[in-house]
NUDO-973613 format. One record per residue: residue number from 1; residue in three letters; x, y, z of N, C-alpha, C, O in turn. Coordinates in Angstrom, 2 decimals, m for minus. Layout:
<nodes>
<node kolke="NUM" vofi="Ala" n_u="X" n_v="Y" n_w="Z" ca_u="X" ca_v="Y" ca_w="Z" c_u="X" c_v="Y" c_w="Z" o_u="X" o_v="Y" o_w="Z"/>
...
</nodes>
This chain:
<nodes>
<node kolke="1" vofi="Unk" n_u="0.85" n_v="m1.17" n_w="0.00" ca_u="0.00" ca_v="0.00" ca_w="0.00" c_u="0.89" c_v="1.23" c_w="0.00" o_u="1.88" o_v="1.28" o_w="0.74"/>
<node kolke="2" vofi="Unk" n_u="0.57" n_v="2.22" n_w="m0.80" ca_u="1.36" ca_v="3.44" ca_w="m0.94" c_u="0.92" c_v="4.47" c_w="0.11" o_u="m0.25" o_v="4.53" o_w="0.49"/>
<node kolke="3" vofi="Unk" n_u="1.88" n_v="5.26" n_w="0.57" ca_u="1.60" ca_v="6.32" ca_w="1.54" c_u="1.63" c_v="7.66" c_w="0.81" o_u="2.57" o_v="7.95" o_w="0.07"/>
<node kolke="4" vofi="Unk" n_u="0.62" n_v="8.45" n_w="1.03" ca_u="0.51" ca_v="9.75" ca_w="0.40" c_u="0.78" c_v="10.81" c_w="1.45" o_u="0.12" o_v="10.84" o_w="2.49"/>
<node kolke="5" vofi="Unk" n_u="1.75" n_v="11.70" n_w="1.21" ca_u="2.14" ca_v="12.72" ca_w="2.16" c_u="1.96" c_v="14.10" c_w="1.55" o_u="2.33" o_v="14.34" o_w="0.40"/>
<node kolke="6" vofi="Unk" n_u="1.39" n_v="14.99" n_w="2.31" ca_u="1.21" ca_v="16.38" ca_w="1.88" c_u="1.95" c_v="17.28" c_w="2.86" o_u="1.74" o_v="17.20" o_w="4.07"/>
<node kolke="7" vofi="Unk" n_u="2.81" n_v="18.13" n_w="2.32" ca_u="3.50" ca_v="19.10" ca_w="3.16" c_u="2.67" c_v="20.38" c_w="3.19" o_u="2.54" o_v="21.07" o_w="2.18"/>
<node kolke="8" vofi="Unk" n_u="2.12" n_v="20.69" n_w="4.35" ca_u="1.31" ca_v="21.89" ca_w="4.51" c_u="2.16" c_v="22.99" c_w="5.14" o_u="3.00" o_v="22.71" o_w="5.99"/>
<node kolke="9" vofi="Unk" n_u="1.94" n_v="24.23" n_w="4.73" ca_u="2.68" ca_v="25.32" ca_w="5.38" c_u="2.22" c_v="25.46" c_w="6.83" o_u="1.07" o_v="25.18" o_w="7.16"/>
<node kolke="10" vofi="Unk" n_u="3.15" n_v="25.91" n_w="7.67" ca_u="2.80" ca_v="26.10" ca_w="9.08" c_u="1.83" c_v="27.27" c_w="9.22" o_u="1.98" o_v="28.30" o_w="8.56"/>
<node kolke="11" vofi="Unk" n_u="0.86" n_v="27.09" n_w="10.08" ca_u="m0.07" ca_v="28.18" ca_w="10.34" c_u="0.64" c_v="29.23" c_w="11.17" o_u="1.33" o_v="28.91" o_w="12.13"/>
<node kolke="12" vofi="Unk" n_u="0.48" n_v="30.49" n_w="10.80" ca_u="1.15" ca_v="31.53" ca_w="11.59" c_u="0.61" c_v="31.58" c_w="13.01" o_u="m0.60" o_v="31.50" o_w="13.22"/>
<node kolke="13" vofi="Unk" n_u="1.49" n_v="31.70" n_w="13.96" ca_u="1.08" ca_v="31.80" ca_w="15.36" c_u="0.57" c_v="33.22" c_w="15.60" o_u="1.20" o_v="34.18" o_w="15.16"/>
<node kolke="14" vofi="Unk" n_u="m0.56" n_v="33.35" n_w="16.28" ca_u="m1.02" ca_v="34.70" ca_w="16.58" c_u="m0.02" c_v="35.39" c_w="17.51" o_u="0.43" o_v="34.81" o_w="18.49"/>
<node kolke="15" vofi="Unk" n_u="0.30" n_v="36.61" n_w="17.18" ca_u="1.26" ca_v="37.36" ca_w="17.96" c_u="0.56" c_v="38.07" c_w="19.10" o_u="m0.46" o_v="38.74" o_w="18.89"/>
<node kolke="16" vofi="Unk" n_u="1.10" n_v="37.93" n_w="20.29" ca_u="0.51" ca_v="38.62" ca_w="21.43" c_u="0.68" c_v="40.12" c_w="21.23" o_u="1.76" o_v="40.59" o_w="20.88"/>
<node kolke="17" vofi="Unk" n_u="m0.38" n_v="40.85" n_w="21.44" ca_u="m0.33" ca_v="42.30" ca_w="21.27" c_u="m1.01" c_v="42.95" c_w="22.46" o_u="m1.99" o_v="42.42" o_w="22.99"/>
<node kolke="18" vofi="Unk" n_u="m0.50" n_v="44.07" n_w="22.86" ca_u="m1.07" ca_v="44.84" ca_w="23.95" c_u="m1.63" c_v="46.13" c_w="23.38" o_u="m0.91" o_v="46.89" o_w="22.73"/>
<node kolke="19" vofi="Unk" n_u="m2.89" n_v="46.39" n_w="23.63" ca_u="m3.54" ca_v="47.58" ca_w="23.11" c_u="m3.03" c_v="48.80" c_w="23.85" o_u="m2.90" o_v="48.79" o_w="25.08"/>
<node kolke="20" vofi="Unk" n_u="m2.74" n_v="49.84" n_w="23.10" ca_u="m2.27" ca_v="51.09" ca_w="23.69" c_u="m3.40" c_v="52.11" c_w="23.67" o_u="m4.36" o_v="51.97" o_w="22.91"/>
<node kolke="21" vofi="Unk" n_u="m3.29" n_v="53.12" n_w="24.48" ca_u="m4.34" ca_v="54.14" ca_w="24.58" c_u="m4.08" c_v="55.25" c_w="23.55" o_u="m4.05" o_v="56.43" o_w="23.90"/>
<node kolke="22" vofi="Unk" n_u="m3.89" n_v="54.85" n_w="22.30" ca_u="m3.65" ca_v="55.82" ca_w="21.23" c_u="m4.20" c_v="55.25" c_w="19.94" o_u="m4.40" o_v="54.04" o_w="19.82"/>
<node kolke="23" vofi="Unk" n_u="m4.44" n_v="56.12" n_w="18.99" ca_u="m4.96" ca_v="55.71" ca_w="17.69" c_u="m3.91" c_v="55.94" c_w="16.62" o_u="m3.05" o_v="56.81" o_w="16.75"/>
<node kolke="24" vofi="Unk" n_u="m3.99" n_v="55.14" n_w="15.55" ca_u="m3.06" ca_v="55.24" ca_w="14.43" c_u="m3.22" c_v="56.61" c_w="13.76" o_u="m4.34" o_v="57.02" o_w="13.45"/>
<node kolke="25" vofi="Unk" n_u="m2.11" n_v="57.31" n_w="13.53" ca_u="m2.22" ca_v="58.61" ca_w="12.86" c_u="m2.59" c_v="58.50" c_w="11.39" o_u="m2.99" o_v="59.49" o_w="10.78"/>
<node kolke="26" vofi="Unk" n_u="m2.47" n_v="57.29" n_w="10.81" ca_u="m2.79" ca_v="57.12" ca_w="9.39" c_u="m4.24" c_v="56.74" c_w="9.16" o_u="m4.90" o_v="57.30" o_w="8.28"/>
<node kolke="27" vofi="Unk" n_u="m4.76" n_v="55.79" n_w="9.95" ca_u="m6.12" ca_v="55.30" ca_w="9.68" c_u="m7.08" c_v="55.43" c_w="10.85" o_u="m8.29" o_v="55.25" o_w="10.66"/>
<node kolke="28" vofi="Unk" n_u="m6.59" n_v="55.74" n_w="12.06" ca_u="m7.47" ca_v="55.93" ca_w="13.22" c_u="m7.75" c_v="54.66" c_w="14.01" o_u="m8.45" o_v="54.72" o_w="15.02"/>
<node kolke="29" vofi="Unk" n_u="m7.23" n_v="53.50" n_w="13.57" ca_u="m7.43" ca_v="52.25" ca_w="14.31" c_u="m6.57" c_v="52.27" c_w="15.57" o_u="m5.58" o_v="53.02" o_w="15.62"/>
<node kolke="30" vofi="Unk" n_u="m6.90" n_v="51.48" n_w="16.60" ca_u="m6.08" ca_v="51.46" ca_w="17.82" c_u="m4.66" c_v="50.98" c_w="17.53" o_u="m4.44" o_v="50.14" o_w="16.66"/>
<node kolke="31" vofi="Unk" n_u="m3.70" n_v="51.51" n_w="18.27" ca_u="m2.31" ca_v="51.06" ca_w="18.17" c_u="m2.08" c_v="49.93" c_w="19.15" o_u="m2.71" o_v="49.86" o_w="20.21"/>
<node kolke="32" vofi="Unk" n_u="m1.16" n_v="49.03" n_w="18.80" ca_u="m0.83" ca_v="47.90" ca_w="19.65" c_u="0.68" c_v="47.82" c_w="19.82" o_u="1.44" o_v="48.25" o_w="18.95"/>
<node kolke="33" vofi="Unk" n_u="1.10" n_v="47.26" n_w="20.95" ca_u="2.52" ca_v="47.04" ca_w="21.22" c_u="2.84" c_v="45.62" c_w="20.79" o_u="2.20" o_v="44.67" o_w="21.25"/>
<node kolke="34" vofi="Unk" n_u="3.82" n_v="45.48" n_w="19.91" ca_u="4.20" ca_v="44.16" ca_w="19.41" c_u="5.70" c_v="43.95" c_w="19.61" o_u="6.42" o_v="44.88" o_w="19.97"/>
<node kolke="35" vofi="Unk" n_u="6.15" n_v="42.71" n_w="19.38" ca_u="7.56" ca_v="42.39" ca_w="19.54" c_u="8.04" c_v="41.64" c_w="18.30" o_u="7.40" o_v="40.68" o_w="17.87"/>
<node kolke="36" vofi="Unk" n_u="9.16" n_v="42.07" n_w="17.74" ca_u="9.76" ca_v="41.43" ca_w="16.59" c_u="10.23" c_v="40.03" c_w="17.00" o_u="10.97" o_v="39.89" o_w="17.97"/>
<node kolke="37" vofi="Unk" n_u="9.81" n_v="39.02" n_w="16.26" ca_u="10.15" ca_v="37.64" ca_w="16.64" c_u="11.62" c_v="37.33" c_w="16.43" o_u="12.15" o_v="36.45" o_w="17.11"/>
<node kolke="38" vofi="Unk" n_u="12.29" n_v="38.01" n_w="15.51" ca_u="13.69" ca_v="37.71" ca_w="15.24" c_u="14.64" c_v="38.50" c_w="16.13" o_u="15.62" o_v="37.94" o_w="16.63"/>
<node kolke="39" vofi="Unk" n_u="14.37" n_v="39.77" n_w="16.34" ca_u="15.29" ca_v="40.60" ca_w="17.12" c_u="14.83" c_v="40.81" c_w="18.56" o_u="15.64" o_v="41.17" o_w="19.42"/>
<node kolke="40" vofi="Unk" n_u="13.55" n_v="40.60" n_w="18.82" ca_u="13.01" ca_v="40.83" ca_w="20.16" c_u="12.70" c_v="42.29" c_w="20.44" o_u="12.23" o_v="42.62" o_w="21.53"/>
<node kolke="41" vofi="Unk" n_u="12.96" n_v="43.17" n_w="19.46" ca_u="12.70" ca_v="44.59" ca_w="19.66" c_u="11.20" c_v="44.85" c_w="19.70" o_u="10.43" o_v="44.26" o_w="18.94"/>
<node kolke="42" vofi="Unk" n_u="10.79" n_v="45.73" n_w="20.60" ca_u="9.37" ca_v="46.09" ca_w="20.68" c_u="9.09" c_v="47.26" c_w="19.75" o_u="9.94" o_v="48.12" o_w="19.54"/>
<node kolke="43" vofi="Unk" n_u="7.88" n_v="47.27" n_w="19.21" ca_u="7.49" ca_v="48.37" ca_w="18.35" c_u="6.00" c_v="48.61" c_w="18.49" o_u="5.25" o_v="47.73" o_w="18.90"/>
<node kolke="44" vofi="Unk" n_u="5.58" n_v="49.81" n_w="18.13" ca_u="4.18" ca_v="50.18" ca_w="18.13" c_u="3.69" c_v="50.04" c_w="16.70" o_u="4.31" o_v="50.58" o_w="15.77"/>
<node kolke="45" vofi="Unk" n_u="2.59" n_v="49.33" n_w="16.51" ca_u="2.06" ca_v="49.14" ca_w="15.16" c_u="0.56" c_v="49.29" c_w="15.15" o_u="m0.09" o_v="49.29" o_w="16.19"/>
<node kolke="46" vofi="Unk" n_u="0.01" n_v="49.42" n_w="13.95" ca_u="m1.43" ca_v="49.59" ca_w="13.78" c_u="m2.13" c_v="48.24" c_w="13.90" o_u="m1.65" o_v="47.23" o_w="13.38"/>
<node kolke="47" vofi="Unk" n_u="m3.26" n_v="48.22" n_w="14.59" ca_u="m4.02" ca_v="46.98" ca_w="14.75" c_u="m4.71" c_v="46.57" c_w="13.45" o_u="m5.19" o_v="45.45" o_w="13.35"/>
<node kolke="48" vofi="Unk" n_u="m4.76" n_v="47.47" n_w="12.46" ca_u="m5.40" ca_v="47.16" ca_w="11.19" c_u="m4.42" c_v="46.55" c_w="10.18" o_u="m4.76" o_v="46.39" o_w="9.01"/>
<node kolke="49" vofi="Unk" n_u="m3.21" n_v="46.20" n_w="10.63" ca_u="m2.23" ca_v="45.57" ca_w="9.74" c_u="m2.83" c_v="44.28" c_w="9.19" o_u="m3.43" o_v="43.54" o_w="9.97"/>
<node kolke="50" vofi="Unk" n_u="m2.70" n_v="43.95" n_w="7.93" ca_u="m1.89" ca_v="44.51" ca_w="6.86" c_u="m2.57" c_v="45.63" c_w="6.07" o_u="m1.98" o_v="46.17" o_w="5.13"/>
<node kolke="51" vofi="Unk" n_u="m3.80" n_v="45.99" n_w="6.42" ca_u="m4.47" ca_v="47.08" ca_w="5.71" c_u="m3.77" c_v="48.41" c_w="5.91" o_u="m3.74" o_v="49.24" o_w="5.00"/>
<node kolke="52" vofi="Unk" n_u="m3.19" n_v="48.61" n_w="7.08" ca_u="m2.42" ca_v="49.82" ca_w="7.38" c_u="m1.10" c_v="49.35" c_w="7.96" o_u="m1.08" o_v="48.59" o_w="8.93"/>
<node kolke="53" vofi="Unk" n_u="m0.01" n_v="49.78" n_w="7.38" ca_u="1.31" ca_v="49.30" ca_w="7.79" c_u="2.06" c_v="50.29" c_w="8.68" o_u="3.28" o_v="50.25" o_w="8.73"/>
<node kolke="54" vofi="Unk" n_u="1.34" n_v="51.18" n_w="9.38" ca_u="2.02" ca_v="52.14" ca_w="10.26" c_u="2.74" c_v="51.39" c_w="11.37" o_u="2.18" o_v="50.48" o_w="11.98"/>
<node kolke="55" vofi="Unk" n_u="3.97" n_v="51.80" n_w="11.62" ca_u="4.75" ca_v="51.25" ca_w="12.74" c_u="5.83" c_v="52.25" c_w="13.11" o_u="6.26" o_v="53.05" o_w="12.29"/>
<node kolke="56" vofi="Unk" n_u="6.26" n_v="52.18" n_w="14.38" ca_u="7.34" ca_v="53.01" ca_w="14.87" c_u="7.98" c_v="52.31" c_w="16.04" o_u="7.32" o_v="51.51" o_w="16.71"/>
<node kolke="57" vofi="Unk" n_u="9.26" n_v="52.58" n_w="16.32" ca_u="9.90" ca_v="51.96" ca_w="17.49" c_u="9.17" c_v="52.34" c_w="18.76" o_u="8.70" o_v="53.47" o_w="18.90"/>
<node kolke="58" vofi="Unk" n_u="9.08" n_v="51.39" n_w="19.68" ca_u="8.40" ca_v="51.66" ca_w="20.95" c_u="9.38" c_v="52.35" c_w="21.88" o_u="10.46" o_v="51.82" o_w="22.16"/>
<node kolke="59" vofi="Unk" n_u="9.00" n_v="53.50" n_w="22.37" ca_u="9.82" ca_v="54.24" ca_w="23.31" c_u="9.05" c_v="54.35" c_w="24.61" o_u="8.16" o_v="55.20" o_w="24.72"/>
<node kolke="60" vofi="Unk" n_u="9.36" n_v="53.51" n_w="25.61" ca_u="8.65" ca_v="53.60" ca_w="26.88" c_u="8.90" c_v="54.95" c_w="27.54" o_u="9.95" o_v="55.55" o_w="27.33"/>
<node kolke="61" vofi="Unk" n_u="7.95" n_v="55.44" n_w="28.33" ca_u="8.16" ca_v="56.71" ca_w="29.01" c_u="9.35" c_v="56.62" c_w="29.96" o_u="9.54" o_v="55.62" o_w="30.65"/>
<node kolke="62" vofi="Unk" n_u="10.14" n_v="57.66" n_w="29.98" ca_u="11.31" ca_v="57.68" ca_w="30.85" c_u="10.94" c_v="58.27" c_w="32.20" o_u="10.10" o_v="59.16" o_w="32.30"/>
<node kolke="63" vofi="Unk" n_u="11.58" n_v="57.76" n_w="33.21" ca_u="11.32" ca_v="58.26" ca_w="34.56" c_u="11.91" c_v="59.67" c_w="34.70" o_u="12.97" o_v="59.97" o_w="34.16"/>
<node kolke="64" vofi="Unk" n_u="11.22" n_v="60.49" n_w="35.42" ca_u="11.69" ca_v="61.84" ca_w="35.68" c_u="12.81" c_v="61.77" c_w="36.72" o_u="12.58" o_v="61.27" o_w="37.82"/>
<node kolke="65" vofi="Unk" n_u="14.02" n_v="62.25" n_w="36.39" ca_u="15.12" ca_v="62.14" ca_w="37.36" c_u="14.88" c_v="62.96" c_w="38.63" o_u="15.51" o_v="62.70" o_w="39.65"/>
<node kolke="66" vofi="Unk" n_u="13.99" n_v="63.94" n_w="38.58" ca_u="13.69" ca_v="64.76" ca_w="39.75" c_u="12.68" c_v="64.10" c_w="40.68" o_u="12.52" o_v="64.53" o_w="41.82"/>
<node kolke="67" vofi="Unk" n_u="11.98" n_v="63.05" n_w="40.20" ca_u="10.94" ca_v="62.40" ca_w="41.00" c_u="11.57" c_v="61.57" c_w="42.09" o_u="12.44" o_v="60.73" o_w="41.82"/>
<node kolke="68" vofi="Unk" n_u="11.16" n_v="61.78" n_w="43.32" ca_u="11.74" ca_v="61.05" ca_w="44.45" c_u="10.68" c_v="60.23" c_w="45.19" o_u="10.82" o_v="59.98" o_w="46.39"/>
<node kolke="69" vofi="Unk" n_u="9.67" n_v="59.83" n_w="44.50" ca_u="8.60" ca_v="59.06" ca_w="45.14" c_u="7.48" c_v="59.98" c_w="45.56" o_u="7.54" o_v="61.19" o_w="45.38"/>
<node kolke="70" vofi="Unk" n_u="6.44" n_v="59.38" n_w="46.13" ca_u="5.30" ca_v="60.18" ca_w="46.59" c_u="5.71" c_v="61.06" c_w="47.76" o_u="6.45" o_v="60.61" o_w="48.63"/>
<node kolke="71" vofi="Unk" n_u="5.24" n_v="62.29" n_w="47.78" ca_u="5.53" ca_v="63.11" ca_w="48.96" c_u="4.82" c_v="62.53" c_w="50.17" o_u="3.70" o_v="62.03" o_w="50.06"/>
<node kolke="72" vofi="Unk" n_u="5.46" n_v="62.59" n_w="51.31" ca_u="4.85" ca_v="62.02" ca_w="52.50" c_u="3.74" c_v="62.94" c_w="53.00" o_u="3.83" o_v="64.17" o_w="52.89"/>
<node kolke="73" vofi="Unk" n_u="2.72" n_v="62.33" n_w="53.53" ca_u="1.60" ca_v="63.09" ca_w="54.10" c_u="1.73" c_v="63.08" c_w="55.61" o_u="2.12" o_v="62.07" o_w="56.19"/>
<node kolke="74" vofi="Unk" n_u="1.42" n_v="64.18" n_w="56.25" ca_u="1.46" ca_v="64.16" ca_w="57.72" c_u="0.37" c_v="63.23" c_w="58.25" o_u="m0.74" o_v="63.19" o_w="57.72"/>
<node kolke="75" vofi="Unk" n_u="0.69" n_v="62.52" n_w="59.28" ca_u="m0.28" ca_v="61.63" ca_w="59.91" c_u="m1.20" c_v="62.43" c_w="60.80" o_u="m0.87" o_v="63.54" o_w="61.22"/>
<node kolke="76" vofi="Unk" n_u="m2.35" n_v="61.86" n_w="61.09" ca_u="m3.30" ca_v="62.53" ca_w="61.98" c_u="m2.63" c_v="62.79" c_w="63.33" o_u="m2.03" o_v="61.90" o_w="63.92"/>
<node kolke="77" vofi="Unk" n_u="m2.73" n_v="64.02" n_w="63.80" ca_u="m2.14" ca_v="64.39" ca_w="65.08" c_u="m0.68" c_v="64.79" c_w="64.99" o_u="m0.09" o_v="65.17" o_w="66.00"/>
<node kolke="78" vofi="Unk" n_u="m0.08" n_v="64.71" n_w="63.80" ca_u="1.33" ca_v="65.08" ca_w="63.63" c_u="1.42" c_v="66.58" c_w="63.47" o_u="0.79" o_v="67.15" o_w="62.58"/>
<node kolke="79" vofi="Unk" n_u="2.19" n_v="67.22" n_w="64.32" ca_u="2.34" ca_v="68.68" ca_w="64.26" c_u="3.51" c_v="69.09" c_w="63.40" o_u="3.68" o_v="70.28" o_w="63.12"/>
<node kolke="80" vofi="Unk" n_u="4.29" n_v="68.15" n_w="62.96" ca_u="5.43" ca_v="68.47" ca_w="62.12" c_u="6.66" c_v="68.83" c_w="62.91" o_u="7.72" o_v="69.08" o_w="62.33"/>
<node kolke="81" vofi="Unk" n_u="6.55" n_v="68.86" n_w="64.22" ca_u="7.69" ca_v="69.20" ca_w="65.07" c_u="8.58" c_v="67.99" c_w="65.28" o_u="8.36" o_v="66.94" o_w="64.69"/>
<node kolke="82" vofi="Unk" n_u="9.59" n_v="68.15" n_w="66.12" ca_u="10.49" ca_v="67.01" ca_w="66.41" c_u="9.74" c_v="65.88" c_w="67.12" o_u="8.78" o_v="66.12" o_w="67.85"/>
<node kolke="83" vofi="Unk" n_u="10.18" n_v="64.70" n_w="66.90" ca_u="9.54" ca_v="63.53" ca_w="67.49" c_u="9.87" c_v="63.39" c_w="68.95" o_u="10.67" o_v="64.16" o_w="69.48"/>
<node kolke="84" vofi="Unk" n_u="9.26" n_v="62.42" n_w="69.63" ca_u="9.55" ca_v="62.20" ca_w="71.07" c_u="10.99" c_v="61.77" c_w="71.26" o_u="11.56" o_v="61.06" o_w="70.44"/>
<node kolke="85" vofi="Unk" n_u="11.56" n_v="62.20" n_w="72.36" ca_u="12.95" ca_v="61.85" ca_w="72.65" c_u="13.06" c_v="60.56" c_w="73.38" o_u="14.16" o_v="60.12" o_w="73.70"/>
</nodes>
């Protein structure tokens, strides 16, 4: 008995994407954060791809070097003076 073999192309794996709170400047569709499978670089791209091919490198917001954490709030009953000795 003969065996018949068919080589099928691999189905593309869906790429995990994170929706961003911005719209594509070209078509108005939501932007998503994606990662290049070969280089691992992150980029911002249009969710309407391949209909819209807008993309740009992802630049995460940088921390403000002047920020030193949340300002402390005085506790109830704290007069702001020196503590107990």
